[in-house]
Structure formats: structure tokens, C-alpha cells
LUMDREN-339242 format. One line per field, with one value per residue (C-alpha): x negated, y negated, z; residue number from 1; chain; residue in three letters. Coordinates in nm, 2 decimals, always signed. Each point is the difference from the previous one (the first is absolute). Example, Ala and Ser with C-alpha at 12.3 -4.5 7.8 and 13.67 -1.06 7.14 Angstrom:
// residues 2
xx	[-1.23	-0.14]
yy	[+0.45	-0.34]
zz	[+0.78	-0.07]
num	[1	2]
chaine	[A	A]
residu	[ala	ser]
***
This chain:
// residues 98
xx	[-1.53	+0.10	+0.13	-0.15	-0.17	+0.22	-0.26	+0.27	+0.15	-0.33	-0.10	-0.30	+0.21	+0.26	-0.28	-0.15	+0.34	+0.07	-0.34	+0.07	+0.34	-0.15	-0.27	+0.25	+0.21	-0.30	-0.09	+0.36	+0.01	-0.33	+0.14	+0.32	-0.19	-0.21	+0.31	+0.16	-0.31	+0.00	+0.37	-0.06	-0.29	+0.21	+0.29	-0.23	-0.14	+0.34	+0.14	-0.30	+0.04	+0.37	-0.08	-0.25	+0.05	-0.24	-0.20	-0.04	+0.25	+0.29	+0.30	+0.31	+0.20	-0.28	-0.01	+0.38	-0.01	-0.26	+0.20	+0.32	-0.18	-0.15	+0.35	+0.15	-0.27	+0.05	+0.38	+0.07	+0.09	+0.34	+0.11	+0.10	+0.37	+0.17	+0.17	+0.34	-0.09	-0.13	+0.33	+0.20	-0.20	+0.05	+0.38	+0.01	-0.18	+0.25	+0.29	-0.14	-0.04	+0.37]
yy	[+1.55	-0.12	-0.34	-0.04	+0.19	+0.23	+0.08	+0.02	+0.30	+0.19	+0.21	-0.22	-0.32	+0.14	+0.10	-0.35	-0.16	+0.24	-0.06	-0.38	+0.06	+0.23	-0.24	-0.28	+0.22	+0.08	-0.37	-0.09	+0.28	-0.13	-0.35	+0.13	+0.19	-0.30	-0.22	+0.27	+0.01	-0.38	+0.00	+0.27	-0.20	-0.31	+0.18	+0.14	-0.34	-0.16	+0.26	-0.03	-0.38	+0.03	+0.19	-0.25	-0.36	-0.28	+0.06	+0.37	+0.12	+0.22	-0.19	-0.08	+0.28	+0.25	-0.11	+0.03	+0.34	+0.12	-0.13	+0.17	+0.33	-0.02	-0.08	+0.30	+0.23	-0.14	+0.04	-0.37	-0.09	-0.16	-0.03	-0.35	-0.07	+0.01	-0.30	+0.15	+0.06	-0.35	-0.14	+0.22	-0.12	-0.37	+0.06	+0.16	-0.30	-0.24	+0.20	-0.01	-0.38	-0.05]
zz	[-5.31	+0.35	+0.07	+0.34	+0.27	+0.20	+0.26	+0.26	-0.18	+0.00	+0.30	+0.07	-0.02	+0.24	+0.25	-0.02	+0.07	+0.29	+0.15	+0.01	+0.16	+0.26	+0.08	+0.05	+0.22	+0.22	+0.03	+0.09	+0.26	+0.15	+0.02	+0.16	+0.26	+0.08	+0.05	+0.22	+0.22	+0.03	+0.10	+0.26	+0.15	+0.01	+0.17	+0.26	+0.07	+0.02	+0.24	+0.23	+0.01	+0.10	+0.32	+0.12	+0.10	-0.09	+0.32	-0.09	+0.26	-0.08	-0.12	+0.21	-0.16	+0.07	+0.37	+0.03	-0.16	+0.24	+0.30	-0.14	-0.04	+0.35	+0.14	-0.17	+0.14	+0.34	-0.03	+0.07	-0.36	-0.06	-0.36	-0.12	-0.02	-0.34	-0.15	+0.08	+0.36	+0.04	-0.14	+0.23	+0.30	-0.10	-0.02	+0.34	+0.15	-0.17	+0.14	+0.35	-0.01	-0.09]
num	[1	2	3	4	5	6	7	8	9	10	11	12	13	14	15	16	17	18	19	20	21	22	23	24	25	26	27	28	29	30	31	32	33	34	35	36	37	38	39	40	41	42	43	44	45	46	47	48	49	50	51	52	53	54	55	56	57	58	59	60	61	62	63	64	65	66	67	68	69	70	71	72	73	74	75	76	77	78	79	80	81	82	83	84	85	86	87	88	89	90	91	92	93	94	95	96	97	98]
chaine	[A	A	A	A	A	A	A	A	A	A	A	A	A	A	A	A	A	A	A	A	A	A	A	A	A	A	A	A	A	A	A	A	A	A	A	A	A	A	A	A	A	A	A	A	A	A	A	A	A	A	A	A	A	A	A	A	A	A	A	A	A	A	A	A	A	A	A	A	A	A	A	A	A	A	A	A	A	A	A	A	A	A	A	A	A	A	A	A	A	A	A	A	A	A	A	A	A	A]
residu	[unk	unk	unk	unk	unk	unk	unk	unk	unk	unk	unk	unk	unk	unk	unk	unk	unk	unk	unk	unk	unk	unk	unk	unk	unk	unk	unk	unk	unk	unk	unk	unk	unk	unk	unk	unk	unk	unk	unk	unk	unk	unk	unk	unk	unk	unk	unk	unk	unk	unk	unk	unk	unk	unk	unk	unk	unk	unk	unk	unk	unk	unk	unk	unk	unk	unk	unk	unk	unk	unk	unk	unk	unk	unk	unk	unk	unk	unk	unk	unk	unk	unk	unk	unk	unk	unk	unk	unk	unk	unk	unk	unk	unk	unk	unk	unk	unk	unk]
***
């Protein structure tokens, strides 16, 4: 005489339980993929917005980058001075004034 059903111990019971778990995993994976696709779409929209201004023109940074690349190709590009170099130049100017 059994006290309760032990269907989970039988082969059929285990298969039923596993089927439910597998189904839940598939549903979770599907939701995960949908969320990933949404994020990718949002990222691509955001990145395209950053390169354009409100008027639909390239942003200021994009324009400056194009000018810098063109100057490098032409050979007229001068790299900006570093903070140390700017400080040294200021000190030279101060010493000349004295």
C-alpha cells in the first residue's frame, strides 16, 4: 500500500517533468534572443543619431575628423600640443617678460 503517488520516480513521471523544464528553457531562450535583438536595434539607432546633428548634417566632431584626415594626407597636419608643452611655452613667455 503506497502512501502517495511517486510519479516523479517513474520513468513517465520523469519524462513529463523534463519536458516541462525543456519547454521553459526554450521559452526563456526565445525571450532572451528577442531582448538581444531589441538592444542591437537600439544601439544601431543611437550610434547613427550621434553622427548626425539635428539638421541631418555630420556632427562637429565628424567634420573635425574629416579635416584632420585631409590635412594628414596633404602633409600639413600639426599635432596639438600636449599639456606639458603648453605649460613650458607659458613659462618661456613669462621669463621673457621679466
